[in-house]
N, C-alpha and C positions, 0 to 999 in steps of 0.2 A: 222429025224430030224434036219433039217434044222429048221425046219416048228418048232418044241418043240423048238429052240434055240430062231428065231425071233420072237413066244410068248415070251420065258423069256426077253428077252429082252424090249419088250414091255410093259411086266411086271415089270420091275424094273422102265424105265425110267417117266413111270406114278405113282409108290410108290415115286421118289426123285421128283417130279414136287410134289406131294401135301404134302412135309415134305415141302418142299422151301417158299411155298405159305403163311399163315398168316390165322388163321380164322375169324370169318367174325367179334366175339368175341373178340378177341385178337385187331380186327382193333381197332375195338369203345373204349376198354382202352387201346390202343396204339393213341390214335390218338392226332393230332399237337393242338397246340393251334390256327389257324386259323379258325380249324373243330370248337372250341369248344367258343360261344361267351361270355360267364361267363368269359373268359382271359381276355379280355379288359375292362371290364367294370370297372370303376371308386369305390371304396373302400365308401361305404356306411357310413355317419358322423352319429357317437352316436346322437341321443337325445338329446334335455339341458331338465334338471332335473325339476319338474314343479315346477310354482313360480320363477323363476329364471328372473331377471330383465334384459335390456338390457343394455351392457356398461352404454353407458351414461345417462344413469339414477341413476346411485348408486351415483353419485359424482351430486348431484343438487347443485345449483348456485345460490347466495343470494344478488338480482337486489335491488339497494337501492336509490331511484327515487329523484331526487333532489341536491345529495349528491355529490359536487363537489372538495372537501379536501382527502387526503385520511387520513390526521391527525385525523379527525372528527371517523374516519373508526377504527383508532390506536385506537382512545379512548376508542371508543364500545370495544373492542376485552381487552383493560387494562382494565376494570368496570366488564367482565363478566365472565375475565376468574383473577380476581385480581392482576396484573400482573406490574401493574404500580405504585401503592402506592397513592398518596397526587392527586386528578385529577388536570391539567392541561395541556394547549392550550395556545397555542403563537397568537393567534387575535380573535378578535371581529368576523371576516366570521369563522370563525374555530367552536365556540362557539355557532353560528345558526348553521352548519350542523351537532352538535352533539343536540341540542332544538330539532329539526330536529327528526333527530335518534330518538331519546325517545318518541317522541310523535308517532311520526308514530310504536312504536313496545312495549309503553306504558311500559316505564321504569320511573316511578317518582322516584326514588332515584337517578341515571343520570339524571335525570330534575333536581334533586335539585341539584345536584351541577355545571350543566352548569349556570341554576340560581345566584348562591351564588358567579360565574364567575360576573357577567353584576356588583354589589356591590363594585368589586375590579378597585382600578387605573382612578376612573372614573376624567372627563378635564370636561371640556366647550365644548370640542369639539371631545369628541364621546358621550354625555349622552344625543343628540336628539336623537341617533338610537338606543341607550341599550334603552332611556324611548318604543320607536316604537316596536323594537323587546321583551318587555313585552307583550304592548298589542295582536303583533301579537300569541303571543301562548302562553296569557292569564296567566301573572305571576301579578297576582293584588297584592299581596303584595311588590315584589321587585320594583312592578314599587312606590309602595308608599311610600319605605325608598329611590329612586332616587330623588325622586321631594322631599322632605324631606331631604333633601341634598339637592340641588341645591336652595330653598324657603331659607336656613341657610346663604345661601353668596348671598348679591343682588348685590354684583360685580360678582358672574358667573351666577345672574341672567338678567342683562343687558348683559351683555357678551355673554351668548345664544340669547336672545331674538334677538341680533343683525344680527346673524349670518343668511346666506338666503338661509341653509339646514330646519331651520324651521318653512320658509315660504309652506313647502314640506307636512307638517306634521299640516295641522289648527284646528286638534280636539288637542292636545298637546299645540299648544300657547294658544288657548281659556283657555285651563286648567290649564295656567302657569297663567293665565291675572286674572282668579279668582279665584286661588288663595294667587296670588301676594296682587295682592288687602284685600281679607281679612289676611291677614300676617302685611300687612306696615301703610292700610289706610289711604294714600296720603291725604292727602290738593287738597279738585277740585279745580281746575283752573275757572278765570274765563266759557271761552264759553268751556273748551275741556275734562273737565272732571277732565284730572291727573295732576298731575304738566310735565311739561315740559322735567325737567331731573329726575322725580321719576323714578322707577323699570319697576312701571305699565302703565305710559306715556306708555313707549318706549315698552316695549308686545301691549301693544296698539296697534301703528303707527303699527306693525309690525301684527298683527291679521287683520287688518285695508289692506295696501298692500296685504298679502295672502289671504280676502278674493276678493281685488280687481283682482286677478290675474285669481282665481279662474274662477270667472265670465265672466271673459276673456276669458279663454280657452273656455268655455261653449257658447257663443258668436260667435266666430271660428266657434266650433264644428256643431254646430246649421243651421249656415250659411251655409260650407261643404254638410251638408245634403242636404240640403234644392235645391244646387245649383243639388248635384247627385242625386236626385230625380227629377228635371226638364228636364235635359237633359235624362234621363228615359224615 
């Protein structure tokens, strides 16, 4: 009887230990996060749809090289979107920027607006710069209109011919000389070929000074180049 009781006790303890320990399958199913590598892995980002562009490329920038006045950009936007009504800018410098924009982007109507601005409020102090602008942007008709207005006033022509600015534009000065001679036909002086007080005479003297200044600058540049070559 004692042996039977001992055997019964040993069988009961074995069944209790089997019931208390989980099976291998249960242990795998209820494993801790440390045993699962997927628990520590970061979530995979969703792939971008095909054809999608980076964020910085969705808003392209427009670079206006050589444009120094924001007012010229506003004039461009007003022209493109029809926001500003009549064309208006505050200065000749802004107008030149508008001409440059119109030329770069092939906007002939905007260029025509800026060209008409060159004919407004002409004075003896801005006529040379405006004629030079006409040459730079190949505005032949506008330049001819400005020259005709200048030639209609001998007093204004004399003032323009006496300004230092005209010496910086020898081609314009030469054109003024020829056109003034053709228009007014001054009587030739004994030795100079033009009356001392005439418009053509003043223009010719300015032309002579401009040529002399240009020759002097070329001579200095040639001497400097020769000295640099000799030193090398």
